[in-house]
mmJSON file of the N, C-alpha and C atoms, coordinates in Angstrom:
{"data_MODEL":{"atom_site":{
"group_PDB":["ATOM","ATOM","ATOM","ATOM","ATOM","ATOM","ATOM","ATOM","ATOM","ATOM","ATOM","ATOM","ATOM","ATOM","ATOM","ATOM","ATOM","ATOM","ATOM","ATOM","ATOM","ATOM","ATOM","ATOM","ATOM","ATOM","ATOM","ATOM","ATOM","ATOM","ATOM","ATOM","ATOM","ATOM","ATOM","ATOM","ATOM","ATOM","ATOM","ATOM","ATOM","ATOM","ATOM","ATOM","ATOM","ATOM","ATOM","ATOM","ATOM","ATOM","ATOM","ATOM","ATOM","ATOM","ATOM","ATOM","ATOM","ATOM","ATOM","ATOM","ATOM","ATOM","ATOM","ATOM","ATOM","ATOM","ATOM","ATOM","ATOM","ATOM","ATOM","ATOM","ATOM","ATOM","ATOM","ATOM","ATOM","ATOM","ATOM","ATOM","ATOM","ATOM","ATOM","ATOM","ATOM","ATOM","ATOM","ATOM","ATOM","ATOM","ATOM","ATOM","ATOM","ATOM","ATOM","ATOM","ATOM","ATOM","ATOM","ATOM","ATOM","ATOM","ATOM","ATOM","ATOM","ATOM","ATOM","ATOM","ATOM","ATOM","ATOM","ATOM","ATOM","ATOM","ATOM","ATOM","ATOM","ATOM","ATOM","ATOM","ATOM","ATOM","ATOM","ATOM","ATOM","ATOM","ATOM","ATOM","ATOM","ATOM","ATOM","ATOM","ATOM","ATOM","ATOM","ATOM","ATOM","ATOM","ATOM","ATOM","ATOM","ATOM","ATOM","ATOM","ATOM","ATOM","ATOM","ATOM","ATOM","ATOM","ATOM","ATOM","ATOM","ATOM","ATOM","ATOM","ATOM","ATOM","ATOM","ATOM","ATOM","ATOM","ATOM","ATOM","ATOM","ATOM","ATOM","ATOM","ATOM","ATOM","ATOM","ATOM","ATOM","ATOM","ATOM","ATOM","ATOM","ATOM","ATOM","ATOM","ATOM","ATOM","ATOM","ATOM","ATOM","ATOM","ATOM","ATOM","ATOM","ATOM","ATOM","ATOM","ATOM","ATOM","ATOM","ATOM","ATOM","ATOM","ATOM","ATOM","ATOM","ATOM","ATOM","ATOM","ATOM","ATOM","ATOM","ATOM","ATOM","ATOM","ATOM","ATOM","ATOM","ATOM","ATOM","ATOM"],
"id":[1,2,3,4,5,6,7,8,9,10,11,12,13,14,15,16,17,18,19,20,21,22,23,24,25,26,27,28,29,30,31,32,33,34,35,36,37,38,39,40,41,42,43,44,45,46,47,48,49,50,51,52,53,54,55,56,57,58,59,60,61,62,63,64,65,66,67,68,69,70,71,72,73,74,75,76,77,78,79,80,81,82,83,84,85,86,87,88,89,90,91,92,93,94,95,96,97,98,99,100,101,102,103,104,105,106,107,108,109,110,111,112,113,114,115,116,117,118,119,120,121,122,123,124,125,126,127,128,129,130,131,132,133,134,135,136,137,138,139,140,141,142,143,144,145,146,147,148,149,150,151,152,153,154,155,156,157,158,159,160,161,162,163,164,165,166,167,168,169,170,171,172,173,174,175,176,177,178,179,180,181,182,183,184,185,186,187,188,189,190,191,192,193,194,195,196,197,198,199,200,201,202,203,204,205,206,207,208,209,210,211,212,213,214,215,216],
"type_symbol":["N","C","C","N","C","C","N","C","C","N","C","C","N","C","C","N","C","C","N","C","C","N","C","C","N","C","C","N","C","C","N","C","C","N","C","C","N","C","C","N","C","C","N","C","C","N","C","C","N","C","C","N","C","C","N","C","C","N","C","C","N","C","C","N","C","C","N","C","C","N","C","C","N","C","C","N","C","C","N","C","C","N","C","C","N","C","C","N","C","C","N","C","C","N","C","C","N","C","C","N","C","C","N","C","C","N","C","C","N","C","C","N","C","C","N","C","C","N","C","C","N","C","C","N","C","C","N","C","C","N","C","C","N","C","C","N","C","C","N","C","C","N","C","C","N","C","C","N","C","C","N","C","C","N","C","C","N","C","C","N","C","C","N","C","C","N","C","C","N","C","C","N","C","C","N","C","C","N","C","C","N","C","C","N","C","C","N","C","C","N","C","C","N","C","C","N","C","C","N","C","C","N","C","C","N","C","C","N","C","C","N","C","C","N","C","C"],
"label_atom_id":["N","CA","C","N","CA","C","N","CA","C","N","CA","C","N","CA","C","N","CA","C","N","CA","C","N","CA","C","N","CA","C","N","CA","C","N","CA","C","N","CA","C","N","CA","C","N","CA","C","N","CA","C","N","CA","C","N","CA","C","N","CA","C","N","CA","C","N","CA","C","N","CA","C","N","CA","C","N","CA","C","N","CA","C","N","CA","C","N","CA","C","N","CA","C","N","CA","C","N","CA","C","N","CA","C","N","CA","C","N","CA","C","N","CA","C","N","CA","C","N","CA","C","N","CA","C","N","CA","C","N","CA","C","N","CA","C","N","CA","C","N","CA","C","N","CA","C","N","CA","C","N","CA","C","N","CA","C","N","CA","C","N","CA","C","N","CA","C","N","CA","C","N","CA","C","N","CA","C","N","CA","C","N","CA","C","N","CA","C","N","CA","C","N","CA","C","N","CA","C","N","CA","C","N","CA","C","N","CA","C","N","CA","C","N","CA","C","N","CA","C","N","CA","C","N","CA","C","N","CA","C","N","CA","C","N","CA","C","N","CA","C","N","CA","C","N","CA","C","N","CA","C"],
"label_alt_id":[null,null,null,null,null,null,null,null,null,null,null,null,null,null,null,null,null,null,null,null,null,null,null,null,null,null,null,null,null,null,null,null,null,null,null,null,null,null,null,null,null,null,null,null,null,null,null,null,null,null,null,null,null,null,null,null,null,null,null,null,null,null,null,null,null,null,null,null,null,null,null,null,null,null,null,null,null,null,null,null,null,null,null,null,null,null,null,null,null,null,null,null,null,null,null,null,null,null,null,null,null,null,null,null,null,null,null,null,null,null,null,null,null,null,null,null,null,null,null,null,null,null,null,null,null,null,null,null,null,null,null,null,null,null,null,null,null,null,null,null,null,null,null,null,null,null,null,null,null,null,null,null,null,null,null,null,null,null,null,null,null,null,null,null,null,null,null,null,null,null,null,null,null,null,null,null,null,null,null,null,null,null,null,null,null,null,null,null,null,null,null,null,null,null,null,null,null,null,null,null,null,null,null,null,null,null,null,null,null,null,null,null,null,null,null,null],
"label_comp_id":["MET","MET","MET","SER","SER","SER","GLU","GLU","GLU","ARG","ARG","ARG","TRP","TRP","TRP","LYS","LYS","LYS","TYR","TYR","TYR","GLN","GLN","GLN","LEU","LEU","LEU","LYS","LYS","LYS","MET","MET","MET","GLY","GLY","GLY","GLY","GLY","GLY","PHE","PHE","PHE","TRP","TRP","TRP","GLY","GLY","GLY","LEU","LEU","LEU","PHE","PHE","PHE","MET","MET","MET","VAL","VAL","VAL","VAL","VAL","VAL","PHE","PHE","PHE","MET","MET","MET","THR","THR","THR","LEU","LEU","LEU","PHE","PHE","PHE","GLU","GLU","GLU","LEU","LEU","LEU","LYS","LYS","LYS","GLU","GLU","GLU","LYS","LYS","LYS","THR","THR","THR","ILE","ILE","ILE","SER","SER","SER","GLN","GLN","GLN","GLN","GLN","GLN","LEU","LEU","LEU","SER","SER","SER","GLU","GLU","GLU","THR","THR","THR","ASN","ASN","ASN","PHE","PHE","PHE","TYR","TYR","TYR","ILE","ILE","ILE","ARG","ARG","ARG","ALA","ALA","ALA","ILE","ILE","ILE","THR","THR","THR","TYR","TYR","TYR","ILE","ILE","ILE","VAL","VAL","VAL","ILE","ILE","ILE","GLY","GLY","GLY","VAL","VAL","VAL","PHE","PHE","PHE","VAL","VAL","VAL","LEU","LEU","LEU","GLY","GLY","GLY","TYR","TYR","TYR","PHE","PHE","PHE","ASN","ASN","ASN","TRP","TRP","TRP","LYS","LYS","LYS","GLU","GLU","GLU","LYS","LYS","LYS","GLU","GLU","GLU","LYS","LYS","LYS","ARG","ARG","ARG","GLU","GLU","GLU","LYS","LYS","LYS","LYS","LYS","LYS","GLN","GLN","GLN"],
"label_asym_id":["A","A","A","A","A","A","A","A","A","A","A","A","A","A","A","A","A","A","A","A","A","A","A","A","A","A","A","A","A","A","A","A","A","A","A","A","A","A","A","A","A","A","A","A","A","A","A","A","A","A","A","A","A","A","A","A","A","A","A","A","A","A","A","A","A","A","A","A","A","A","A","A","A","A","A","A","A","A","A","A","A","A","A","A","A","A","A","A","A","A","A","A","A","A","A","A","A","A","A","A","A","A","A","A","A","A","A","A","A","A","A","A","A","A","A","A","A","A","A","A","A","A","A","A","A","A","A","A","A","A","A","A","A","A","A","A","A","A","A","A","A","A","A","A","A","A","A","A","A","A","A","A","A","A","A","A","A","A","A","A","A","A","A","A","A","A","A","A","A","A","A","A","A","A","A","A","A","A","A","A","A","A","A","A","A","A","A","A","A","A","A","A","A","A","A","A","A","A","A","A","A","A","A","A","A","A","A","A","A","A","A","A","A","A","A","A"],
"label_entity_id":["1","1","1","1","1","1","1","1","1","1","1","1","1","1","1","1","1","1","1","1","1","1","1","1","1","1","1","1","1","1","1","1","1","1","1","1","1","1","1","1","1","1","1","1","1","1","1","1","1","1","1","1","1","1","1","1","1","1","1","1","1","1","1","1","1","1","1","1","1","1","1","1","1","1","1","1","1","1","1","1","1","1","1","1","1","1","1","1","1","1","1","1","1","1","1","1","1","1","1","1","1","1","1","1","1","1","1","1","1","1","1","1","1","1","1","1","1","1","1","1","1","1","1","1","1","1","1","1","1","1","1","1","1","1","1","1","1","1","1","1","1","1","1","1","1","1","1","1","1","1","1","1","1","1","1","1","1","1","1","1","1","1","1","1","1","1","1","1","1","1","1","1","1","1","1","1","1","1","1","1","1","1","1","1","1","1","1","1","1","1","1","1","1","1","1","1","1","1","1","1","1","1","1","1","1","1","1","1","1","1","1","1","1","1","1","1"],
"label_seq_id":[1,1,1,2,2,2,3,3,3,4,4,4,5,5,5,6,6,6,7,7,7,8,8,8,9,9,9,10,10,10,11,11,11,12,12,12,13,13,13,14,14,14,15,15,15,16,16,16,17,17,17,18,18,18,19,19,19,20,20,20,21,21,21,22,22,22,23,23,23,24,24,24,25,25,25,26,26,26,27,27,27,28,28,28,29,29,29,30,30,30,31,31,31,32,32,32,33,33,33,34,34,34,35,35,35,36,36,36,37,37,37,38,38,38,39,39,39,40,40,40,41,41,41,42,42,42,43,43,43,44,44,44,45,45,45,46,46,46,47,47,47,48,48,48,49,49,49,50,50,50,51,51,51,52,52,52,53,53,53,54,54,54,55,55,55,56,56,56,57,57,57,58,58,58,59,59,59,60,60,60,61,61,61,62,62,62,63,63,63,64,64,64,65,65,65,66,66,66,67,67,67,68,68,68,69,69,69,70,70,70,71,71,71,72,72,72],
"pdbx_PDB_ins_code":[null,null,null,null,null,null,null,null,null,null,null,null,null,null,null,null,null,null,null,null,null,null,null,null,null,null,null,null,null,null,null,null,null,null,null,null,null,null,null,null,null,null,null,null,null,null,null,null,null,null,null,null,null,null,null,null,null,null,null,null,null,null,null,null,null,null,null,null,null,null,null,null,null,null,null,null,null,null,null,null,null,null,null,null,null,null,null,null,null,null,null,null,null,null,null,null,null,null,null,null,null,null,null,null,null,null,null,null,null,null,null,null,null,null,null,null,null,null,null,null,null,null,null,null,null,null,null,null,null,null,null,null,null,null,null,null,null,null,null,null,null,null,null,null,null,null,null,null,null,null,null,null,null,null,null,null,null,null,null,null,null,null,null,null,null,null,null,null,null,null,null,null,null,null,null,null,null,null,null,null,null,null,null,null,null,null,null,null,null,null,null,null,null,null,null,null,null,null,null,null,null,null,null,null,null,null,null,null,null,null,null,null,null,null,null,null],
"Cartn_x":[15.545,14.165,13.747,12.267,11.425,10.744,10.465,9.533,8.407,8.001,6.358,6.597,7.574,7.775,8.051,8.771,9.107,8.347,7.195,6.035,4.964,4.731,3.963,4.625,5.796,6.611,6.148,6.662,6.175,4.654,4.036,2.563,1.679,2.022,1.054,1.866,3.194,3.984,3.336,3.334,2.711,1.541,0.54,-0.922,-0.638,-0.172,0.249,0.393,1.639,1.983,1.051,0.243,-0.578,-1.818,-1.802,-3.561,-2.763,-1.373,-1.042,-1.078,-0.653,-0.734,-1.908,-2.897,-4.352,-4.99,-4.688,-5.527,-4.567,-3.648,-3.059,-3.706,-3.618,-4.556,-5.585,-6.249,-7.747,-7.998,-7.127,-7.374,-6.809,-6.272,-5.58,-6.678,-8.011,-8.866,-9.301,-9.071,-8.81,-7.706,-6.359,-5.002,-4.14,-2.915,-1.843,-1.008,-0.438,0.569,1.51,2.272,2.833,1.871,0.738,0.262,0.086,-0.429,-0.732,0.596,2.004,3.37,3.435,3.008,3.354,2.559,1.705,0.751,0.971,1.088,1.362,0.391,-0.813,-1.765,-1.442,-0.724,-0.529,0.234,1.437,2.739,1.837,1.1,0.179,-0.689,-1.472,-2.088,-1.24,-0.09,0.872,1.487,1.979,2.285,1.318,0.147,-1.085,-1.468,-1.621,-1.679,-0.918,0.493,1.693,1.698,1.649,1.245,0.084,-0.988,-1.923,-2.111,-1.346,-0.765,-0.078,0.823,2.096,1.568,1.044,0.472,-1.063,-1.858,-3.149,-3.539,-3.164,-3.566,-2.453,-1.109,0.42,-0.286,-1.044,-1.201,-2.266,-2.857,-4.368,-3.652,-3.35,-2.806,-1.982,-0.876,0.009,-0.661,-1.9,-2.42,-3.336,-3.966,-4.374,-3.314,-2.115,-1.083,-0.803,-0.64,-0.331,-1.639,-2.836,-3.964,-3.939,-3.259,-3.472,-1.884,-1.356,-0.146,-0.228,-0.863,-1.227,-2.324,-3.01,-4.14,-3.61,-2.378,-1.836,-0.815],
"Cartn_y":[7.399,7.309,6.908,7.672,7.185,5.823,5.642,4.04,4.17,5.199,5.665,5.4,5.925,6.132,4.97,3.824,2.675,2.037,2.128,1.365,1.505,2.556,3.323,2.766,2.957,2.419,0.824,0.183,-1.119,-1.523,-1.329,-1.691,-0.989,0.045,0.794,0.381,-0.02,-0.363,-1.698,-2.877,-3.909,-3.666,-2.858,-2.877,-2.506,-1.174,-1.156,-2.0,-2.445,-3.577,-4.892,-5.019,-6.365,-5.701,-4.368,-4.101,-3.869,-3.471,-3.237,-5.127,-5.794,-7.022,-7.8,-7.596,-7.936,-7.34,-5.937,-5.318,-5.99,-5.969,-6.244,-7.663,-8.684,-10.029,-10.018,-9.015,-8.976,-8.319,-7.878,-7.202,-8.25,-9.594,-10.213,-10.714,-10.964,-11.3,-10.258,-9.29,-8.276,-7.778,-7.78,-7.375,-8.305,-8.626,-9.274,-8.435,-9.375,-8.562,-7.337,-7.738,-7.308,-6.191,-6.061,-4.765,-3.917,-4.477,-3.633,-2.979,-3.455,-2.858,-1.954,-1.877,-1.04,0.249,0.262,1.7,2.482,3.667,4.616,4.461,4.09,4.243,3.118,2.163,1.205,1.857,2.777,3.019,4.543,5.047,6.108,5.445,4.153,3.697,2.92,2.264,1.819,2.771,3.96,4.887,5.486,5.672,5.998,5.318,3.931,2.866,2.739,2.893,3.205,3.924,5.328,6.533,6.563,6.204,5.967,4.751,3.995,2.976,3.443,4.212,4.599,5.905,6.953,7.932,7.817,7.383,7.217,6.186,4.634,3.424,3.404,3.557,3.271,4.365,5.711,6.45,5.811,5.738,5.059,4.107,2.859,1.651,2.177,3.322,3.496,4.098,4.982,5.181,4.211,3.444,1.936,1.636,0.947,0.531,0.949,2.709,3.333,3.094,2.998,3.015,1.731,0.763,-0.756,-1.045,-0.098,-0.174,0.488,1.458,2.389,1.296,1.051,0.068,-1.125,-1.648,-2.645,-2.454],
"Cartn_z":[11.315,11.101,12.401,12.773,13.961,13.823,15.172,15.109,14.406,14.051,13.398,12.405,11.531,9.987,9.492,10.613,9.977,10.0,11.291,11.123,9.99,9.76,8.528,7.135,7.396,5.617,5.541,6.625,6.998,6.246,7.222,7.065,6.115,5.589,4.425,3.599,3.239,1.944,1.919,2.394,2.53,1.671,2.518,1.574,0.233,-0.165,-1.123,-2.194,-2.126,-2.704,-2.814,-2.07,-2.04,-3.068,-2.861,-3.814,-5.266,-5.223,-6.926,-7.241,-6.741,-7.164,-7.331,-6.33,-6.7,-7.841,-8.062,-8.966,-10.48,-10.467,-11.628,-11.732,-11.265,-11.228,-11.605,-10.725,-11.438,-12.593,-13.181,-14.764,-15.548,-15.454,-16.169,-17.345,-16.617,-17.762,-18.868,-18.675,-19.976,-20.603,-19.575,-20.263,-19.418,-20.508,-19.964,-19.182,-18.352,-17.629,-18.167,-19.404,-20.097,-20.704,-20.792,-21.436,-20.226,-19.165,-17.949,-17.837,-17.677,-17.098,-18.114,-19.418,-20.477,-20.329,-19.495,-19.747,-18.467,-18.462,-17.38,-16.328,-16.72,-15.803,-14.487,-15.048,-14.066,-12.882,-13.544,-12.229,-11.761,-12.131,-11.322,-10.445,-10.663,-9.582,-8.538,-9.06,-8.021,-7.046,-7.822,-6.66,-5.782,-6.304,-5.604,-4.441,-4.571,-3.404,-2.892,-3.02,-1.854,-1.145,-1.682,-0.944,-0.154,-0.496,0.416,1.699,1.464,2.292,3.32,2.694,4.107,4.412,4.028,4.731,5.443,4.991,5.562,6.108,5.673,6.252,7.385,6.875,7.911,9.175,8.974,10.077,10.813,10.326,11.313,11.982,11.71,12.0,13.077,12.836,13.91,15.094,14.832,16.335,17.123,16.057,16.974,17.824,17.248,18.032,18.975,19.282,20.245,21.465,21.042,21.668,22.694,21.551,22.272,23.22,22.961,24.162,25.16,25.145,26.325,27.568,26.862,27.405,28.179,27.909,28.604,29.622],
"occupancy":[1.0,1.0,1.0,1.0,1.0,1.0,1.0,1.0,1.0,1.0,1.0,1.0,1.0,1.0,1.0,1.0,1.0,1.0,1.0,1.0,1.0,1.0,1.0,1.0,1.0,1.0,1.0,1.0,1.0,1.0,1.0,1.0,1.0,1.0,1.0,1.0,1.0,1.0,1.0,1.0,1.0,1.0,1.0,1.0,1.0,1.0,1.0,1.0,1.0,1.0,1.0,1.0,1.0,1.0,1.0,1.0,1.0,1.0,1.0,1.0,1.0,1.0,1.0,1.0,1.0,1.0,1.0,1.0,1.0,1.0,1.0,1.0,1.0,1.0,1.0,1.0,1.0,1.0,1.0,1.0,1.0,1.0,1.0,1.0,1.0,1.0,1.0,1.0,1.0,1.0,1.0,1.0,1.0,1.0,1.0,1.0,1.0,1.0,1.0,1.0,1.0,1.0,1.0,1.0,1.0,1.0,1.0,1.0,1.0,1.0,1.0,1.0,1.0,1.0,1.0,1.0,1.0,1.0,1.0,1.0,1.0,1.0,1.0,1.0,1.0,1.0,1.0,1.0,1.0,1.0,1.0,1.0,1.0,1.0,1.0,1.0,1.0,1.0,1.0,1.0,1.0,1.0,1.0,1.0,1.0,1.0,1.0,1.0,1.0,1.0,1.0,1.0,1.0,1.0,1.0,1.0,1.0,1.0,1.0,1.0,1.0,1.0,1.0,1.0,1.0,1.0,1.0,1.0,1.0,1.0,1.0,1.0,1.0,1.0,1.0,1.0,1.0,1.0,1.0,1.0,1.0,1.0,1.0,1.0,1.0,1.0,1.0,1.0,1.0,1.0,1.0,1.0,1.0,1.0,1.0,1.0,1.0,1.0,1.0,1.0,1.0,1.0,1.0,1.0,1.0,1.0,1.0,1.0,1.0,1.0,1.0,1.0,1.0,1.0,1.0,1.0],
"B_iso_or_equiv":[0.0,0.0,0.0,0.0,0.0,0.0,0.0,0.0,0.0,0.0,0.0,0.0,0.0,0.0,0.0,0.0,0.0,0.0,0.0,0.0,0.0,0.0,0.0,0.0,0.0,0.0,0.0,0.0,0.0,0.0,0.0,0.0,0.0,0.0,0.0,0.0,0.0,0.0,0.0,0.0,0.0,0.0,0.0,0.0,0.0,0.0,0.0,0.0,0.0,0.0,0.0,0.0,0.0,0.0,0.0,0.0,0.0,0.0,0.0,0.0,0.0,0.0,0.0,0.0,0.0,0.0,0.0,0.0,0.0,0.0,0.0,0.0,0.0,0.0,0.0,0.0,0.0,0.0,0.0,0.0,0.0,0.0,0.0,0.0,0.0,0.0,0.0,0.0,0.0,0.0,0.0,0.0,0.0,0.0,0.0,0.0,0.0,0.0,0.0,0.0,0.0,0.0,0.0,0.0,0.0,0.0,0.0,0.0,0.0,0.0,0.0,0.0,0.0,0.0,0.0,0.0,0.0,0.0,0.0,0.0,0.0,0.0,0.0,0.0,0.0,0.0,0.0,0.0,0.0,0.0,0.0,0.0,0.0,0.0,0.0,0.0,0.0,0.0,0.0,0.0,0.0,0.0,0.0,0.0,0.0,0.0,0.0,0.0,0.0,0.0,0.0,0.0,0.0,0.0,0.0,0.0,0.0,0.0,0.0,0.0,0.0,0.0,0.0,0.0,0.0,0.0,0.0,0.0,0.0,0.0,0.0,0.0,0.0,0.0,0.0,0.0,0.0,0.0,0.0,0.0,0.0,0.0,0.0,0.0,0.0,0.0,0.0,0.0,0.0,0.0,0.0,0.0,0.0,0.0,0.0,0.0,0.0,0.0,0.0,0.0,0.0,0.0,0.0,0.0,0.0,0.0,0.0,0.0,0.0,0.0,0.0,0.0,0.0,0.0,0.0,0.0],
"pdbx_formal_charge":[null,null,null,null,null,null,null,null,null,null,null,null,null,null,null,null,null,null,null,null,null,null,null,null,null,null,null,null,null,null,null,null,null,null,null,null,null,null,null,null,null,null,null,null,null,null,null,null,null,null,null,null,null,null,null,null,null,null,null,null,null,null,null,null,null,null,null,null,null,null,null,null,null,null,null,null,null,null,null,null,null,null,null,null,null,null,null,null,null,null,null,null,null,null,null,null,null,null,null,null,null,null,null,null,null,null,null,null,null,null,null,null,null,null,null,null,null,null,null,null,null,null,null,null,null,null,null,null,null,null,null,null,null,null,null,null,null,null,null,null,null,null,null,null,null,null,null,null,null,null,null,null,null,null,null,null,null,null,null,null,null,null,null,null,null,null,null,null,null,null,null,null,null,null,null,null,null,null,null,null,null,null,null,null,null,null,null,null,null,null,null,null,null,null,null,null,null,null,null,null,null,null,null,null,null,null,null,null,null,null,null,null,null,null,null,null],
"auth_seq_id":[1,1,1,2,2,2,3,3,3,4,4,4,5,5,5,6,6,6,7,7,7,8,8,8,9,9,9,10,10,10,11,11,11,12,12,12,13,13,13,14,14,14,15,15,15,16,16,16,17,17,17,18,18,18,19,19,19,20,20,20,21,21,21,22,22,22,23,23,23,24,24,24,25,25,25,26,26,26,27,27,27,28,28,28,29,29,29,30,30,30,31,31,31,32,32,32,33,33,33,34,34,34,35,35,35,36,36,36,37,37,37,38,38,38,39,39,39,40,40,40,41,41,41,42,42,42,43,43,43,44,44,44,45,45,45,46,46,46,47,47,47,48,48,48,49,49,49,50,50,50,51,51,51,52,52,52,53,53,53,54,54,54,55,55,55,56,56,56,57,57,57,58,58,58,59,59,59,60,60,60,61,61,61,62,62,62,63,63,63,64,64,64,65,65,65,66,66,66,67,67,67,68,68,68,69,69,69,70,70,70,71,71,71,72,72,72],
"auth_comp_id":["MET","MET","MET","SER","SER","SER","GLU","GLU","GLU","ARG","ARG","ARG","TRP","TRP","TRP","LYS","LYS","LYS","TYR","TYR","TYR","GLN","GLN","GLN","LEU","LEU","LEU","LYS","LYS","LYS","MET","MET","MET","GLY","GLY","GLY","GLY","GLY","GLY","PHE","PHE","PHE","TRP","TRP","TRP","GLY","GLY","GLY","LEU","LEU","LEU","PHE","PHE","PHE","MET","MET","MET","VAL","VAL","VAL","VAL","VAL","VAL","PHE","PHE","PHE","MET","MET","MET","THR","THR","THR","LEU","LEU","LEU","PHE","PHE","PHE","GLU","GLU","GLU","LEU","LEU","LEU","LYS","LYS","LYS","GLU","GLU","GLU","LYS","LYS","LYS","THR","THR","THR","ILE","ILE","ILE","SER","SER","SER","GLN","GLN","GLN","GLN","GLN","GLN","LEU","LEU","LEU","SER","SER","SER","GLU","GLU","GLU","THR","THR","THR","ASN","ASN","ASN","PHE","PHE","PHE","TYR","TYR","TYR","ILE","ILE","ILE","ARG","ARG","ARG","ALA","ALA","ALA","ILE","ILE","ILE","THR","THR","THR","TYR","TYR","TYR","ILE","ILE","ILE","VAL","VAL","VAL","ILE","ILE","ILE","GLY","GLY","GLY","VAL","VAL","VAL","PHE","PHE","PHE","VAL","VAL","VAL","LEU","LEU","LEU","GLY","GLY","GLY","TYR","TYR","TYR","PHE","PHE","PHE","ASN","ASN","ASN","TRP","TRP","TRP","LYS","LYS","LYS","GLU","GLU","GLU","LYS","LYS","LYS","GLU","GLU","GLU","LYS","LYS","LYS","ARG","ARG","ARG","GLU","GLU","GLU","LYS","LYS","LYS","LYS","LYS","LYS","GLN","GLN","GLN"],
"auth_asym_id":["A","A","A","A","A","A","A","A","A","A","A","A","A","A","A","A","A","A","A","A","A","A","A","A","A","A","A","A","A","A","A","A","A","A","A","A","A","A","A","A","A","A","A","A","A","A","A","A","A","A","A","A","A","A","A","A","A","A","A","A","A","A","A","A","A","A","A","A","A","A","A","A","A","A","A","A","A","A","A","A","A","A","A","A","A","A","A","A","A","A","A","A","A","A","A","A","A","A","A","A","A","A","A","A","A","A","A","A","A","A","A","A","A","A","A","A","A","A","A","A","A","A","A","A","A","A","A","A","A","A","A","A","A","A","A","A","A","A","A","A","A","A","A","A","A","A","A","A","A","A","A","A","A","A","A","A","A","A","A","A","A","A","A","A","A","A","A","A","A","A","A","A","A","A","A","A","A","A","A","A","A","A","A","A","A","A","A","A","A","A","A","A","A","A","A","A","A","A","A","A","A","A","A","A","A","A","A","A","A","A","A","A","A","A","A","A"],
"auth_atom_id":["N","CA","C","N","CA","C","N","CA","C","N","CA","C","N","CA","C","N","CA","C","N","CA","C","N","CA","C","N","CA","C","N","CA","C","N","CA","C","N","CA","C","N","CA","C","N","CA","C","N","CA","C","N","CA","C","N","CA","C","N","CA","C","N","CA","C","N","CA","C","N","CA","C","N","CA","C","N","CA","C","N","CA","C","N","CA","C","N","CA","C","N","CA","C","N","CA","C","N","CA","C","N","CA","C","N","CA","C","N","CA","C","N","CA","C","N","CA","C","N","CA","C","N","CA","C","N","CA","C","N","CA","C","N","CA","C","N","CA","C","N","CA","C","N","CA","C","N","CA","C","N","CA","C","N","CA","C","N","CA","C","N","CA","C","N","CA","C","N","CA","C","N","CA","C","N","CA","C","N","CA","C","N","CA","C","N","CA","C","N","CA","C","N","CA","C","N","CA","C","N","CA","C","N","CA","C","N","CA","C","N","CA","C","N","CA","C","N","CA","C","N","CA","C","N","CA","C","N","CA","C","N","CA","C","N","CA","C","N","CA","C","N","CA","C","N","CA","C","N","CA","C"],
"pdbx_PDB_model_num":[1,1,1,1,1,1,1,1,1,1,1,1,1,1,1,1,1,1,1,1,1,1,1,1,1,1,1,1,1,1,1,1,1,1,1,1,1,1,1,1,1,1,1,1,1,1,1,1,1,1,1,1,1,1,1,1,1,1,1,1,1,1,1,1,1,1,1,1,1,1,1,1,1,1,1,1,1,1,1,1,1,1,1,1,1,1,1,1,1,1,1,1,1,1,1,1,1,1,1,1,1,1,1,1,1,1,1,1,1,1,1,1,1,1,1,1,1,1,1,1,1,1,1,1,1,1,1,1,1,1,1,1,1,1,1,1,1,1,1,1,1,1,1,1,1,1,1,1,1,1,1,1,1,1,1,1,1,1,1,1,1,1,1,1,1,1,1,1,1,1,1,1,1,1,1,1,1,1,1,1,1,1,1,1,1,1,1,1,1,1,1,1,1,1,1,1,1,1,1,1,1,1,1,1,1,1,1,1,1,1,1,1,1,1,1,1]
}}}
């Protein structure tokens, strides 16, 4: 696996998981964790955050990293 994909998976995956946890905790006032985990919407949202994190956020972070490394 190339360095770019390793970086994208690491950075984007971390962001995606962070957003899933954050949104789960944010909705604790309305629903318990077990209610949230039993809904299909939770898993769709989790997959969406992780995919956006890896492919979009990870890509732009990789491009910024390359720019920083070229300047040095």
